[in-house]
N, C-alpha and C positions, 0 to 999 in steps of 0.2 A: 250637611256641610258643617254645622255648629251642632255639636252632642249637648245639648241642656233640655231637659225632659219639661220642666216649668215653661221654658219658652216656647219650646215646639208645642205642647198642648195648646198653649194661648193663641199661636198663631194659627192652628188649625181651626180652633174655635172660632176666631175673627174672620178666617177665610171661609168657615160654615157659613157664616153671617152674610158677607159681602160679596162674597161668589166670583172672585176674579177668575178669568180664564187661565193665567199663569201665576205662580208665586217666586220672585226671584229674592233671594238672601243677598245682602250687600256686605262686600268684603271690604272696602275701603281702598282697593289696590288703584294705582295710575292707570292700570289698562282697562278697567270697570269704568273710570270716569270718562275715558277717552270714547269709549263704547256707548255710553249714556248719553253723552255729547252729540255725538254723531246722530244718534236714534232720536233726541229731542228736537236736533235740527232738521232733520229729514221731516218730523211730523209738524213744524212750525212751532212748536213750543217754545223754542229758542231761537235767536239768529247768532251765527257768530259774527264777532267785531273783527275788524281792520287787525289780523294776528301779527301784524309788521309793527303797527304801533301800538298796539295793545294785547300783545301776546298771552294767550290763555283766557282773554276776557270773552264774555257773552253777554246776549241782551235779552230779556223778557219783557212783556206786557202784561199786565194783569187784566181781568174783566173790568170795563169802566165803572160797575157798581161795587168792585171790591179792592180798595185803595189803601185800606186803613186798618186799625185796630177796630174793633167793634163792641165797645165795652156794654151798650145796653142787649146783647146777645151772649154776653160772658156769663157764666154762672158759677157759683159754688155750690155743691151737692154735697150736704152732710145732712145726717139723719136728724139733727135737730137745726131749725131755722135759726135760733138764736147764737149757735157755731159759727153760722156764716157771718151775722152782725149784720147792723143797720147800713153799711155802707156797700156790702155786696148785693148783686142780683143773687136769688135763691131758687132751687128747684130740688124738689124732693128726689133723692136718688134712685129710686123706682121708676118715678114720673120721669126724670131724664133718661134713665136707660131704654124704658119703653118707647118714649118718644123717639128719640134719637135710633134707638135699634130699629124701629120702622123704616127710619131714612137710610140707615146703611144697608138694609136689606137688600142684597142683590146690586148695590151702588158700584161695585167694580164688576159687573159682569160687562165683558167684552174689553177688559183691561188689564192690567198688570198689577199683582200688590207686590211692593217693594217692602221688604224686612230691613229695617235700618237698626241696627244697634249702634249705641252712640253712648260715649262719656262724657261726663261733664265733670271738668276738672283734670288735674295731671294723670297720667298712666300710672305713676307709681307712689300716688298720694292718698293716704287714709282719708281726705277730706271728699273724695270722690265718689259719685254715684253714676249709676248705669240706667239708661232709658234703651226703650226700643219703640222705635214708631213705623206701624203699619201706614202706608200711604200709597194713593196710585197716581202720584205726580213726579215726573223726574226732577223738576224744579225744585220741588222739596228736598229730593236726594242731593242733588248737587249742591244746594245751599247748606243742608247739614252737613255735608263734606267739609267746608269751610268753616262751619260755625262750631261744631263739635270734632271731638277725636273719633271718627266712625268707623263702624266694621270690626275687623277681627281684633282690634286693641279693646274694645269695650267687652267682646265676648270671652276675651282672655282673663280680663278684670273680673268679670261675673263669674266664671269658672262653671261650677255646678250649683251656683245658687240659684235662688228664687227672688232675691231683692232688687227687684227692677220697676221702675216708672212705665206702666203700659199706655201706651199713646196709639189710638187709633184716630186716623185722618182720611177722609174721601173727600174729593171736590165736588162729587155729586154732580149738579147741573149748574153751581153757581148761583143758585137763586137766593137772593137775600130772605126770601120768606121761609127758606128751609137752611137756613144758617144758623149753626151755634158752637159754641165753644163751650164745653161743660169739663169741669174740675172735681173730681172724687177725692179729697185729699186722704178720708178714710181707707179708701181702696188703692190708693199710689197709682190712679187711674186719670186719664186725659181723653176725652173724646172731641174730635174737632170735624165739624162736616160742612160744605157748603160753601167753601172759601179757599181762594187759592193764594192770597197775600200773606207773607211772611211773617207778620206779627199773629196771625192769627193760625197759621200752620205748621212753623218750624217749632216743634211742641218742646224743643228743650230750651227755647228762649224765655219768653215771661212765663210760658204755662207751667213748666218743670222747674227752670231755676228760681224763679219767684213763688209762684203761688203755690205751686206742692213743695216748692224748696222751703217757705216759710213755715208751713205746717210741720215738716220734718224738723225744722230748727227749734221750733217751740217744743216738740216731744221729746227731740234728741239731744237738745240745751246746747244750740249753737245760732248762730243768725245769717239768713238768707238776705240780702239787700240790694236795693236798686242804688249802687254806688259805684263811681270811677275809684280806682286804685294808682295812686302814681308814687314815685320816688324822688326826692330831690338829693342828689350828690353834692356834697360840699367840697372845695378846692382840695380839702385834705383826702377826698376818695370815701368820705363816710355817707351812707344813705339812709336818709329818715323817709318813712311812708306814711301817708294819710290817704285815708277813704273819703269820698265827697257825696251827698245825695243833693240833687237840684230835679225840680221839676221840668217839664220840656220846654226847650226854648231860654233855656237860661245857661247854656254856654258848657255844658257837661261834658261832651267830646273835646271842646276846644282846651278845657281845662287839664282833660286827661293827657292830651298831646302837645301842652303849652310849650313854647320855645321862652326861654328866659331872656328878658332884656339886655341889650349890649354890655351894660355895666356889669351884669352878673356873669354873662359869658365870658369877659376880658378875665375876671378873677378865677373861672374854672368851675363855675355853676353848671351843672346839667340836670334836667328833667328826664325821667325814664318812665314809661307808660307800661303798669302791669295790667289794667284792663279799663275800659271804658264805660261799663254798663252795669255789672253785676259782680259784688263780693262776697262770698261764703267764708265767715269767721268764725272760728273758734279760740276758745282758750289752750294757749300753750304750756307747756311745761314750766317755762320762765314765768307763768302768771301774767302774760301780756296776752293781747288779742291779735291772732296770725289770721291773714286774710288770703283766699287764694281767688283768681279769676277763674270760674268754671268754664268759661267760652273758650273757642279756639279762633275767633274771628271776628268781625264788627260789622255790624248790621246798620250803618250810618244813614241819615238823611243829606241827599245829596245837594238841593237847591243851597244856597250861602256857602258851601264848602269851596275854598278858594286859596291859591296860593298867600292870600292876605289872612283871611281868618283861620286857616288850620292847614298849613302846608304839609305836615306830617301826613294827615289824613289824605290827602289828595295823591300824594306822592305813593300811599299804600295801595291806591288803586291801580296802578300803572300796569299790572299784569294778574292773571290768575282771578279777575273779580267778575261778579254778576252786577249788571245794573239793571235795575228795573223801574220802568215809567219814567226814565229819562229820554231826552231827544236824541234822535239819531241822524248823524251827519251823512252826508253824500260819500264821505270818505271812510264811512265803516268806523267812525269814531263817534263819542258821545258829547251831550253839550247838556246845560241847565242853568236856570237864572242864577245869578251870584257866583257864576264860577270864576269870574274876574277877566274873563275873555268877553270881545263882542260878540253880540249876536248874529249867528248865521244868516246869509240873505236868505239861504233855503236849508230846511231840515223836514223831518217827518216827526211828529210831535208823539207825546206818549199814548195817544189813541191810535196812531198809527196813519194819521191826515198828514197832508202838506202843510209846512208851517213856515211862513215867511216874517222873518225878522223886522220888527219895526212896525208892521201891518197887521200882522194878527193879533186878535183882541186876546186870546187866550195863552194861556202860558205853555212854552214848548214841554216843560217838564211838569210834572205832577209834583205840587207843593211838597207831599207826602214820599217822593220818589226815592229811590234807596241804592245804595252798593252793598254789595256782601264780600269782604276781603279778607285774606288771610291775616291775622294777627301778626306772623310772625314777621309780615313784610311791611310793618312798621319800622320807619327809620330809627324810633326813638324807644322801641320796645326793651322791655327790661330784661337785662340777663339773667333776672331771678324770676321772670314771670311764669315760666313752668316748675320753680321750686316745689317739689310735693310738701314742704312744709309751709308753703306760703311765705308770706313776707310779714313782718312785727308793725303793727299801725300804732303810731303815735298821736295821731289827732283824727277826730272825726268832724267833717263840716256838713253842716245844712246851710241851707240858701234859697233865694229866691228873687223874684223880680219885684220889687217893693221902689216905689218913687219917692216916699219921703220918711216910713217909719224905722227900717232898720239902717244903722250905721253901717261904714264900709265893713267895719269886722267888730266882733266882740267874742269874748270867752265866757263860758259858762262857769257858774260858780264851783259845781260838782256835777256828777254823774245824772243825779235825778234832775236837777236844773236842767242839763243839757237835754236830756228824754224831753223835758215841757217845751225845750226850744224847737227841737225837731218835731213835736206834735204839733206845734202850731204855725209850721211853714207854709209858705203858699205864693202866689203870684198875683198880682193885679192884671186885670184884662187890659187889653190894648183895645182901640177904637176899632182896628180891623178886624179882631176877633167876636166882637159882640155888639157893638154899636155903642156899649158904655165904657167910659175909662174908670178904672180904679176900682172895680170888685174885684175884691179877693177870692181866689179860687184855693181854698186850703186843699194840700196835699202832703199829710204828715209823712216826712222821711222820703219823699217822692214815692210813697209807697200805694197811696189810695186804690190805684185799679190794680194793684198787682198783688195784694194781701190775702192769701188763702184760707183766712178764718177771720173771726170777730177782732175788728181793729182795736175795740178796749182791751183784749187779751192779748193783743201784738205789742200795748205800749206797757201792759204789765210784764211781759215777755223782757222788753228792754230794760224795764226796772229790776227785774230779777237777775239778769246778767250782769247788771251792776255791782250786785252783791256776790257774785260769783267768780268777777275777774279782780283777781289780786292787784293787778299793775293795769287799770283801765286806761284806755286814750281819753285825752283832754278833747272837750267838744266847743267846737265854735260854730258861729253864725256869719255867713259874709254876705255882704250885696254889692253885685258891680254896677247896677242899674237905678241908682240915686240919682233924680231929676233936680237942676236948679229951677228958679222961679219962670224961667223960659221954656221949660220941657227939654233943656239938652242934658246930656249924661254928663256928669260930673266927673267920674273915673274914666280911662281911657280905656280899661278893661283889656281883654286877650292876653297877650304876654305880661304884660305889666302887672297883671294878677299875681305874678310870682313874688312881687314885693310885699303882699299881703302874707301869701304863702309861707315865706321867710320868716314874717315877725311869728306867724303860728308855731313854726317848726323850733324858733327860737326860745318860745314862751314855753313848748315841752320839755325842752332841754335846760330850762331854767337861765337864760342869755338876755331875755328881754324883759324889760318891766311892764308894767301895766297900772292904769288908774280904776279903783274902784267906782263903778256906777250902779243906779238903779236895775239896770237891764243885765250887768255881768261886766268882766274885767274889759277896760278898753286899753288900746295902745296909746301911747303918749304921741302926740302928732309927729313928734322928729323922730319917732322909731321907724318910720314908715320911710324907707329909701325912695327920694325923687332924683338921685341922680340921673341925667339925661332927658328928663320930662319936666324940666324945670319951666319951659314955656309955657304949659299947659295945666302944671298942677304946683303949687307951692304949699307953704305951712298953713297960709288961711284956707287953702281948699281942701286941705287934710282936716282942719278943724271943722269945717263946714260937714265933711263927710261921717265925721264921728258924731255930730252934735245929735242931741236927743230932744224931740219936741213933745213936750208931756201932753198937750192936747191930742195929738196925732195917735199917741200911745192909750190916752184914754180911750179914744175912738177903736183902737185896736184890741184892747182887753174885753169891750162889748162885743164885738165881731167874733173873738174867741169864744166867748161864753156862748153865743148863739150857735156856734160851730159844735162846741162840747154837749149842746142838750140833746144831739141826735143821738149820743152813743149810750147804749143801755148798760154796759160794763166798764164805765170809764173808772180807771184807779183814782183813789182818793189823793194821792199823790199828785196826781196832775191837777186837782182843783186846789190842792194846797199850795203848789208852785205859782198858779196864778194869783190866788190872796196874797202871797208873798211878794209878788211882782207888783201889785195894786199898791201894797202897803208902801215898797221902797219908793215908788212915785209919788206917794203922797194922795193917792185917788180914794 
């Protein structure tokens, strides 16, 4: 079907290992999607949903032991352990190939191997990269069709070349004792076995676009980051773009698809989504940093997604969407906790059991249940989201969930200071998560689980990029989650975050002032627009949100030191920035 010797040779080699009954080469056509959907429905791998109410939508349940990414079974396999670094699980490549090779041996006997060529990034972009995933799961094929540009478009991009990421996946028996996700960055290879959950088996997602991508970025002089990309259009029609990295449960997708508050909409402001999860960024000919979203869809957490929290995300899922581990209603539609509609009296829960609203002790949808939806269906998708050149980034935002330490927003003094701010970001645990409140879980640049090499070298790559970018973005930190003395959120969040984003972009354009503080440049309280929210936010509220508590920061610095002590290759500039911060705070 496709004439590429490097691809054919590799597919034949892997088929010799896994021994499938048949091999199907995926072309990405609509006819193929219909046939695969019909086959998967007949086998019970998926269920068709109500095609009148949810046209093109299907439903899938994973195994009960297979519902999330498995960080403890995820390995970076570099020839030297120190190149994987202290924050990654490491396995020698020879050991990994031997161990997983024994599991892959005959794993597809009685099954079909699907050859899935896919393109990360727009078809006409020099940013883009080709991957090929071999899988025995139709569910994976149907998801990859949504999440990537799949089939002929990828093989046309590759042409006769051999530069592609080799991905091998088999469900095997879904036994967690035989489950591994191994990355071989030096070989451009990913092997995943024993799982059927998207985060472990959609190899274009975190595996390629971040773990392998970050290694390629370091090697080739660009950046693969766990960041949303959004644009803000002014009333005059000019669009400015930013990228933002937040740990999980910090509102990343909500910000990516934010609806501006009424006062801003009345003036003509709009927000455009370029991407909700991944940014690949390179230096443009104009000396600015330009970003593309390498993905083609959204793989979003369903619970909590509602017409209040994120209407654009919910509207995106109304057709051509795969729902995984949510509740199934009697009319062939879906439901999850936090959807904003009353719990159904009767449903089938994510395990396939009868569920009775208000009576059943367990949740109807798994807390990590998902929707896979085409990005092009998002009501606020940017007209530039497939621009082969990407979009120019004016600002980079870091943030976390901090009750007292971090103010609502501040700007770093320069690029190196901004790298330090990103390297120290994290979130405080909640009682529900660990039984302890206020324990900081550090997640530098939101990349801790996704960096494909030594994270100290990753910080160094950020510092090096700062020297290479003639006109770098300005770097900011935001915190939507500051609490008052009674444990209530002070800032309203959601669409109101636009008010902070506007100050950030005004700073980038030189249209807003700031006060210098010990931690960075801070907005003047009156520069945060409060029109329309005066009942809950006034200037005194803003002052509280921008206040700096020296004792909290003293504790923060000690916590940072403890975190950095585990790094074997921490750049000296990171330590220097910490010392400068302590000196500015008088500590």
